[in-house]
C-alpha positions in Angstrom: 0.0 0.0 0.0 1.2 3.5 -0.9 2.0 5.1 2.5 1.6 8.5 0.9 -1.9 7.9 -0.3 -5.0 9.4 1.2 -6.5 5.9 1.7 -3.5 4.9 3.8 -3.7 8.0 5.9 -7.5 7.5 6.5 -7.0 3.8 7.4 -4.0 4.5 9.7 -5.9 7.3 11.5 -9.0 5.1 11.9 -7.0 2.3 13.4 -5.2 4.6 15.8 -8.5 6.1 16.9 -9.9 2.6 17.6 -6.8 1.6 19.6 -6.8 4.8 21.6 -10.5 4.5 22.3 -10.1 0.9 23.4 -7.2 1.8 25.7 -9.1 4.8 27.2 -12.2 2.6 27.8 -10.0 -0.1 29.4 -8.2 2.4 31.7 -11.6 4.0 32.7 -13.1 0.6 33.5 -10.1 -0.4 35.5 -10.1 2.8 37.6 -13.9 3.0 38.0 -14.0 1.1 41.2 -11.2 3.2 42.7 -12.8 6.4 41.6 -16.2 5.4 43.1 -14.5 4.6 46.4 -12.7 7.9 46.4 -16.0 9.7 45.9 -17.5 7.7 48.7 -14.7 8.5 51.0 -14.9 12.2 50.1 -18.7 12.2 50.8 -18.2 10.6 54.2 -15.5 13.2 55.0 -18.0 16.0 54.2 -20.6 14.4 56.4 -18.1 14.2 59.2 -17.1 17.8 58.6 -20.7 18.9 59.2 -20.4 17.1 62.6 -17.2 19.2 63.3 -15.0 16.1 62.7 -12.4 17.4 60.3 -9.0 16.4 59.0 -9.5 12.7 59.5 -7.1 10.3 57.8 -9.5 7.4 57.6 -13.0 8.8 56.9 -14.5 5.3 56.3 -13.6 4.2 59.8 -14.6 7.5 61.4 -17.9 7.4 59.6 -18.6 3.8 60.7 -17.8 4.8 64.2 -20.2 7.7 64.5 -22.8 7.7 61.7 -25.8 5.6 60.6 -27.5 6.1 57.2 -31.3 6.4 57.6 -34.2 7.1 55.2 -37.2 9.2 56.1 -40.6 7.5 55.8 -43.8 9.2 54.6 -44.9 9.8 58.2 -41.6 11.5 59.2 -40.1 8.6 61.0 -36.8 7.0 60.1 -35.7 3.5 59.1 -32.2 2.3 58.4 -30.9 2.3 54.8 -29.9 -1.3 54.1 -28.8 -0.7 50.5 -25.4 0.4 49.4 -24.0 3.8 50.4 -24.9 6.4 47.8 -23.4 9.8 47.0 -25.9 11.5 44.7 -28.6 12.7 47.0 -30.3 15.0 44.5 -30.7 12.0 42.2 -31.9 9.9 45.1 -34.8 12.3 45.6 -35.7 12.9 42.0 -35.4 9.3 40.7 -36.0 7.2 43.8 -37.9 9.5 46.1 -35.5 8.6 48.9 -34.6 11.2 51.6 -31.4 10.3 53.5 -30.8 11.4 57.1 -27.5 10.6 58.7 -27.9 9.9 62.4 -24.8 10.3 64.5 -23.9 9.7 68.1 -21.3 12.4 69.3 -20.2 12.1 72.9 -23.5 10.4 73.8 -25.7 13.0 72.1 -27.7 12.4 68.9 -27.1 14.5 65.8 -29.0 14.6 62.5 -27.2 15.4 59.2 -29.1 16.4 56.1 -27.7 16.7 52.6 -28.4 19.9 50.8 -27.8 20.8 47.1 -28.5 23.6 44.6 -27.0 25.8 41.9 -24.8 28.8 42.6 -23.6 31.5 40.2 -21.4 29.3 38.0 -22.3 25.7 38.9 -23.4 23.2 41.5 -23.2 23.9 45.2 -23.9 21.4 47.9 -23.3 20.6 51.6 -24.6 19.1 54.8 -26.5 20.6 57.8 -26.2 18.9 61.2 -28.8 19.5 63.8 -28.8 18.7 67.5 -31.2 16.1 68.9 -33.9 18.8 69.3 -34.1 18.8 65.4 -34.0 22.6 65.5 -30.6 23.8 66.6 -27.6 23.8 64.2 -24.7 21.7 65.4 -22.5 22.2 62.4 -22.5 22.7 58.6 -20.3 21.9 55.6 -20.7 23.6 52.2 -18.7 23.3 48.9 -19.0 24.3 45.3 -17.9 23.4 41.8 -16.9 26.7 40.4 -17.9 29.8 42.4 -15.7 32.9 42.2 -12.5 32.7 44.3 -12.5 35.2 47.2 -16.3 35.8 46.7 -18.9 33.1 46.4 -16.2 30.4 46.9 -16.0 31.6 50.5 -19.0 29.4 51.3 -16.4 26.5 51.5 -14.6 28.3 54.3 -14.9 27.4 58.0 -15.5 31.0 58.9 -18.7 31.1 56.9 -19.8 27.7 58.0 -19.2 28.4 61.7 -21.7 31.2 61.5 -24.5 28.7 61.4 -23.7 27.0 64.7 -26.5 27.3 67.3 -28.9 29.0 64.9 -32.5 27.8 64.9 -34.1 26.0 62.0 -37.9 25.9 62.3 -40.1 28.9 62.9 -43.9 28.3 63.0 -43.5 25.0 61.2 -41.4 26.4 58.3 -37.7 26.4 57.6 -36.4 29.8 58.6 -32.7 29.0 58.8 -31.0 30.8 56.0 -28.6 33.4 54.6 -29.4 37.1 54.0 -27.6 39.9 52.3 -24.5 41.0 54.2 -25.4 43.3 57.0 -29.2 42.8 56.6 -29.9 40.3 59.4 -33.4 40.8 60.9 -33.7 37.4 62.7 -30.4 36.7 64.4 -31.6 33.4 65.8 -32.2 32.1 62.3 -30.1 34.0 59.8 -26.4 34.4 59.0 -24.7 37.1 56.9 -24.1 36.3 53.3 -20.7 36.6 51.6 -19.8 40.2 51.0 -19.5 40.6 47.2 -21.0 37.1 46.7 -24.7 38.0 46.8 -25.8 35.5 44.1 -24.0 32.6 45.7 -25.4 33.6 49.2 -28.9 33.7 47.8 -28.3 30.3 46.3 -27.2 28.9 49.6 -30.3 30.3 51.3 -32.5 28.7 48.6 -30.6 25.4 48.9 -31.0 25.2 52.7 -34.7 26.2 52.7 -35.6 24.0 49.7 -33.8 20.8 50.9 -34.5 21.0 54.6 -38.1 21.8 53.6 -38.3 18.2 52.3 -37.7 17.0 55.8 -40.4 19.1 57.6 -42.4 16.0 58.6 -39.3 14.6 60.4 -38.2 18.0 61.8 -41.6 18.5 63.4 -42.2 14.9 64.3 -41.5 13.9 67.9 -41.0 10.3 67.1 -37.6 8.8 66.3 -36.2 5.9 64.4 -37.9 2.6 63.9 
C-alpha cells in the first residue's frame, strides 16, 4: 500500500482512533471502582465535617464509628438504609424518592445530618447541615461548590462562613427559617447568617438550597418520634 496515499492516511488514522478509544475505555473501566471509592470517602469526609469532625485520615472508619445512614418514611419517622452507600442525594430524591438522614452519636448526644444541594452563580453547590437532637438547633455545617468565584462566592467553603450557622435555629412556625441574608441585613439573628460580602448571588443560592432541601424534611423535623 502506498503510504503517501489518502487511503493509507485514513485507514491509519482510523486504526489509531480505535486503539486509543479501546485503551481509554480499558483504563476508565479499570479505575472506575477506585474512583467510586474515592467519591464515597470524600462524601463521608464531608458528612463528618458537618459534625465538626475534620482532618480525619480514615473517613471510612470514622464514619462507621459515628454515623448511621437512615431514610425518612412518609410519616416522618426514620428507618435504616440497608442498601449500598450512595453519594448523589439530589438524584436519590428525583429518581428514587428517597430522603437520607445521617444519624450520629457524638459524645453520647444524637445529631442529625441532612444533605443539601443547589445551583450557585457558576455551577453546582452542595453541603450538609447537622442539627442537635432537638431537630432545631444547628450543630455544624459543611458547604462546597464546583466553580464559584474565588474570594467571593467560593468563601462558602470556608470554615469562617460555615461556623456562623452554629447554634442557629431551623424551624419557625412550622417552616424552615434557617438561611442566609444579604451581608449586614440580618433581621432574625436566631435564624439568619450574613451572606458573603460581594458574593450575593451565591449567598442567595445557599439560602434557597437550605430552605428547599430542609423543607423536604419538615415531617421529620416537626415529628417527635424517632427511628424505627
